[in-house]
C-alpha positions, 0 to 999 in steps of 0.5 A: 920852718919856712925852708921845710914848708917850701920844699914840701910845697914844691914836691906837692906841686910837682906831684899834682902837675905830673898827675894832671899831665899823665891823666891828660896825656891818656886821651890827647894822643888818641884824639890827634890821630882819630880826628884825621881817621874820622875826616878820611872816612867822612871824605869817602862818604861825601864822595861815594854817598854810601850811608854805611860810611856815614854810619861808620864816621858817626860811630868813631866820632862818638868815641872821639868825642868822649876822649876829646871832652876829657882831654879838654877838661884836663888840659884847662886844669893844666893851664891853670896850674901854670899860674897856681903851682908855678906862679913865680916861673910864669912871671919870670918867663911869661913874655915867652912861655905865655905867648904860644899858650895864648896863641893856642887858646885864641887860634887852635882851641877856638878853631876846634871848639867852634867846628866841633859843634858843627861836627857833632850836631850839624848832621842834616843841618848843614850841607855835606861839604860844609860838615866835611870841612868842619870835620877837617878843621877840627882835626887840624885844630886839635893838632895845632893845639899840640903844636903851640903847647909843644913850642912852649915846652920846647923853649924850656929844653932849648931857650932861644929867641930871648934875652934876660932883662936885668932891670926887670929880672925877667926873660923877654922875647926878641924873636917869635919866629926863633921860638916857633921854629926851634928845632926842638919844637919841630922835632917834638911836634912831628914825633908827638902827632905821628905817635898819636896817629899810630895810637889811634890806628891801633885803637881803631884796629883793636875795636874793629878786630873785636867786632870781626871776631864776634861777626858783628858789624863786618862792613864797618870793621873791615873798612875801618881796618883798611883805613886804620891799617894804611894810616897806621903803616904810614904813620909808623914809618914817620914816627921812627924817623921823627923819633930818631931826629928828636933823640939827636936834637935832645942829645945836642941841646940837652946832653945831660938830660939825654944821658940821664934817660939812659942812666949814663953817669959817665961820658963814654965812647960806643955807648950801648942801649940797654934794652932790658935791665935790673937796677940796685942801689950802688951805695953812691949819692948825687946830692941827696939822691941815691944812684942806682946801677944796672947789675943785669942788662941786655944791651945793644952795643954802640947804638946810643952813640950812633943814634945821637951823633951818627957815629960810634964815638960821642 
């Protein structure tokens, strides 16, 4: 009875956490990039004094605010779930895992939540330059939030800067800087924010194109397309590079997990990337899990071996 109950509890805890994380992540990447696009637009407004740029900034700021509010609400729930769903894990690694989350709350979250009030309600109440600085600080704070959360996540992928204390039966931090500059954390952070920049650019481009097709707000649409197009182009180049670095790092520190991503159950040389594939039951099992096999695929030869090691042989 106890064993059956525990397994069910774990499954429900995983499902709840996954659902919350998925819903949270629908909104967060958009705010990471949109905050910088808005800051760029307001910078142009302050420099030119053109009221059209101010109106444009406020338009995109409204859409940013909706996503920002939902992202915060779901993010707070996620923080609580670390203690409610995974209390034993949080106790076991709390010295390490809790530190970046605490820094995120004290530094990044309070930074963005303080200046977001000035950003939305400070028009005509503070100077143009102070409002502009507030806008940039919100953008920086939002992306710093991603940094500290991904530092905590990266430690689970590559546990560095810690020792296991047998007396307390807990993991304890020995080097904060090793955890902060964990290569997995650096790669994850850079790839996450650049992909968020690309998403925000596509969001602005899509809405602006809709306005152009209906011949409405043409100044707003054309200038928004210009800003988002340049921002998105530069970000798309960076996201390719950071994604490649992230793949190489994960293949190094978590080779089994990386192989699972690509459904590679056996080590091989010249491993190809399956671009399109259809799965069926293989009749084999790994523990209690049934193993799927690809019976139809379109594969790019050798590319996984090249991506992960820079050479064909892995």
